[in-house]
C-alpha positions in Angstrom: -4.7 20.5 42.1 -8.5 20.4 41.6 -9.1 16.7 42.2 -7.1 17.4 45.9 -9.8 19.5 46.6 -11.9 17.9 45.8 -11.2 14.4 47.7 -10.3 17.3 50.6 -14.1 18.4 50.2 -15.8 14.3 50.6 -13.1 13.6 53.6 -14.4 16.9 55.4 -18.3 15.6 54.5 -17.4 12.4 55.5 -16.5 14.1 58.8 -19.5 15.9 59.2 -21.8 13.4 59.0 -19.3 11.1 61.4 -19.8 13.7 63.4 -23.5 14.8 63.5 -24.1 11.2 64.3 -21.5 10.9 67.5 -23.4 13.9 69.0 -26.1 12.7 68.0 -26.2 9.1 69.6 -23.8 10.8 72.4 -27.0 12.6 73.4 -29.6 10.5 73.0 -27.9 8.7 75.8 -28.1 11.3 77.9 -32.2 11.5 77.7 -31.6 15.1 75.7 -31.9 16.0 71.8 -30.4 17.6 68.7 -31.2 21.4 68.8 -28.9 24.1 66.4 -25.9 24.3 68.8 -24.6 21.1 68.6 -25.4 20.9 64.4 -23.5 24.0 63.6 -20.3 22.9 66.5 -21.1 18.9 64.7 -20.4 21.0 61.7 -18.4 24.0 62.0 -15.4 21.6 63.7 -14.5 19.2 61.0 -15.0 21.9 58.4 -12.4 24.5 59.9 -9.6 21.4 60.6 -10.5 18.1 58.6 -10.5 20.3 55.6 -7.8 21.8 55.9 -5.5 19.1 57.1 -7.1 16.6 54.9 -6.5 19.2 51.8 -2.4 18.7 53.3 -2.4 15.1 53.6 -4.1 14.8 49.8 -1.6 17.6 48.5 1.4 15.7 50.3 0.5 12.6 48.2 0.1 14.0 45.3 3.1 15.8 45.0 5.0 12.7 46.3 3.2 10.7 43.4 4.2 13.3 40.9 8.2 12.5 42.3 7.4 9.1 41.5 6.4 9.3 38.0 9.2 11.1 37.7 12.0 9.5 39.4 10.3 6.2 37.5 10.8 7.8 33.7 14.6 9.3 34.7 14.9 5.5 35.8 13.8 4.3 32.4 15.5 7.3 30.3 18.7 7.1 32.4 18.3 2.6 31.7 17.8 3.7 27.7 21.0 5.9 27.1 22.6 3.2 30.0 21.3 1.1 26.8 22.8 3.0 24.2 25.8 3.9 25.2 26.7 -0.2 25.6 25.6 -1.2 22.3 27.4 2.7 20.5 31.1 1.0 22.9 30.3 -1.9 21.0 30.0 -1.6 17.6 32.0 0.5 15.3 29.9 4.1 14.6 30.2 4.4 10.5 29.0 0.5 9.4 27.0 -0.8 12.5 29.1 -3.4 12.7 30.9 -4.8 16.1 34.0 -2.6 16.3 37.8 -4.7 16.6 38.0 -4.7 20.6 33.9 -6.0 21.3 34.6 -8.8 17.4 38.7 -10.1 19.8 36.5 -10.4 23.2 33.3 -12.0 21.8 35.7 -14.6 19.6 38.0 -15.4 22.4 35.0 -16.0 24.6 32.6 -18.5 22.1 36.4 -19.5 21.1 36.9 -21.3 24.9 33.6 -23.3 24.0 35.8 -25.7 22.5 33.2 -25.9 19.2 35.6 -24.2 17.0 34.7 -22.5 13.9 36.0 -20.2 10.8 37.3 -17.2 10.9 37.1 -14.3 7.7 39.1 -12.2 6.9 38.0 -9.4 3.8 39.9 -6.9 2.5 38.2 -4.7 0.5 40.5 -4.7 -3.3 42.0 -1.2 -4.1 40.1 0.7 -1.8 42.5 4.0 -1.7 42.5 3.9 -5.1 38.4 4.6 -4.6 39.8 7.9 -1.6 41.5 9.3 -4.2 39.4 9.1 -7.3 36.5 10.2 -5.3 37.4 11.4 -1.4 36.4 9.9 1.5 32.7 10.6 2.1 32.7 8.2 -0.8 34.7 6.3 0.2 32.5 5.4 3.4 30.3 4.9 1.8 31.5 2.3 -0.1 32.4 0.1 3.2 28.9 0.4 4.1 27.7 -0.9 1.2 29.5 -4.0 1.8 29.8 -4.2 5.0 25.9 -4.2 4.1 26.6 -7.2 2.4 28.4 -8.7 4.8 25.6 -8.3 8.1 22.9 -10.4 5.1 25.5 -13.4 4.2 26.7 -13.5 7.9 23.3 -13.4 9.4 22.1 -14.6 12.9 24.8 -17.7 12.3 28.0 -15.9 13.1 29.2 -12.0 14.5 30.6 -10.0 11.9 33.3 -6.8 12.5 34.9 -4.2 11.3 38.3 -4.7 12.1 40.4 -2.6 10.4 40.4 0.6 8.2 39.0 -1.0 5.5 38.5 -5.1 6.7 36.5 -7.1 8.4 36.5 -9.8 10.2 33.5 -12.5 10.2 33.4 -16.0 13.1 31.4 -18.5 12.4 30.9 -21.0 15.7 31.4 -24.9 14.8 31.4 -24.2 11.8 33.2 -26.7 8.8 35.8 -25.6 6.4 33.2 -25.7 3.6 30.7 -23.9 5.1 33.6 -20.8 6.4 34.3 -21.1 2.0 30.3 -20.6 1.3 30.3 -18.3 3.1 33.8 -16.5 2.1 32.0 -17.1 -1.8 28.1 -15.2 -0.8 30.2 -12.3 0.7 32.7 -12.0 -2.3 30.2 -12.8 -5.0 27.4 -10.0 -3.2 30.4 -7.3 -3.2 31.4 -7.7 -7.1 27.4 -8.2 -7.5 27.2 -4.2 -5.9 25.7 -1.9 -8.5 28.0 0.9 -6.5 28.3 4.8 -8.1 30.3 6.9 -6.8 27.8 9.4 -8.6 24.5 9.8 -10.2 26.3 8.8 -13.6 29.2 6.5 -13.1 29.2 2.9 -11.4 32.5 2.2 -9.6 33.3 -2.3 -9.4 33.7 -3.3 -5.6 35.4 -6.3 -4.8 37.4 -8.4 -1.4 39.8 -10.4 -1.0 39.5 -12.8 2.0 41.4 -14.9 4.1 39.9 -17.9 5.5 41.1 -20.3 9.2 39.7 -23.0 10.1 40.0 -24.1 13.8 38.9 -27.9 14.8 38.4 -27.3 18.3 39.7 -24.5 20.7 40.2 -21.0 18.7 41.2 -17.5 19.6 41.5 -14.7 17.4 45.5 -15.0 17.8 46.3 -18.1 16.4 43.2 -17.8 13.4 43.8 -14.1 12.8 47.7 -14.5 12.0 46.5 -17.3 8.8 44.0 -15.5 7.6 45.8 -12.9 7.7 48.3 -14.7 5.6 45.8 -16.6 3.6 44.5 -12.3 2.8 47.6 -11.0 2.0 48.1 -14.5 -1.1 44.5 -13.6 -2.0 45.8 -9.8 -2.9 49.1 -11.8 -4.8 47.4 -14.1 -6.5 44.8 -11.0 -8.0 42.6 -9.8 -6.2 39.2 -11.0 -6.0 39.5 -14.5 -4.5 39.0 -16.6 -1.6 42.4 -18.2 0.2 42.3 -20.9 2.9 45.6 -23.0 4.4 44.0 -26.5 2.7 43.4 -24.4 -0.4 47.7 -23.7 -0.6 48.7 -23.8 -4.5 45.0 -22.8 -6.2 45.6 -19.0 -4.8 42.1 -19.1 -6.9 38.7 -18.3 -6.4 36.5 -20.6 -4.6 35.1 -22.1 -8.1 38.4 -22.3 -9.4 39.9 -23.7 -5.8 38.1 -26.2 -5.6 38.1 -27.0 -9.2 
């Protein structure tokens, strides 16, 4: 408000100066001289008219500017909330990976490019035993630890998601089968090397089994998932903590055994 009054006072002073100048010019052209009456009137009229009018005008401009700033702040806050909601709608709330629906949509969209790729279906081994022994909160911690290994292994090379309770999916576009197997082994070994403590004085071993599916050209979730899921259960039946792919049928072992 002080700024408004200051601006109004300045505008009033300028009005008084302009009024005095006009009055002097008119009287000079008429051959008269300035005396106290025209001086007082030249100052009084702007003071009574210009100051209130200027104060009102500047106050309204100030309110408009303030409202505009508040509107911009609200718009930014709304955009931030919209962005947060968009991220929340695409991600799994516990692990921070993509959720199942977003993963399927992204894979199908990428798969239509015709560049192929590999799908890994990763399942935590003996996870029910962790929940039954230590409770679901510890189980959630275990899943988050596995998700962290997957996130670090995949990086920016592909997309990763939690597609089920203790099941994760990874898709890497234009990757070869060897690339997929190497990534699967990186995840398997990373989980195997985790030091997971359900309690401060106890360490529980974690492991995952991985089913791999490969597409040379166009890829879609349903087709790849059917193959990868079958390979995942083959890995489970073969002893867990293993990687299986259709091209390695008969090996049934870990990657290092499968390619040996």
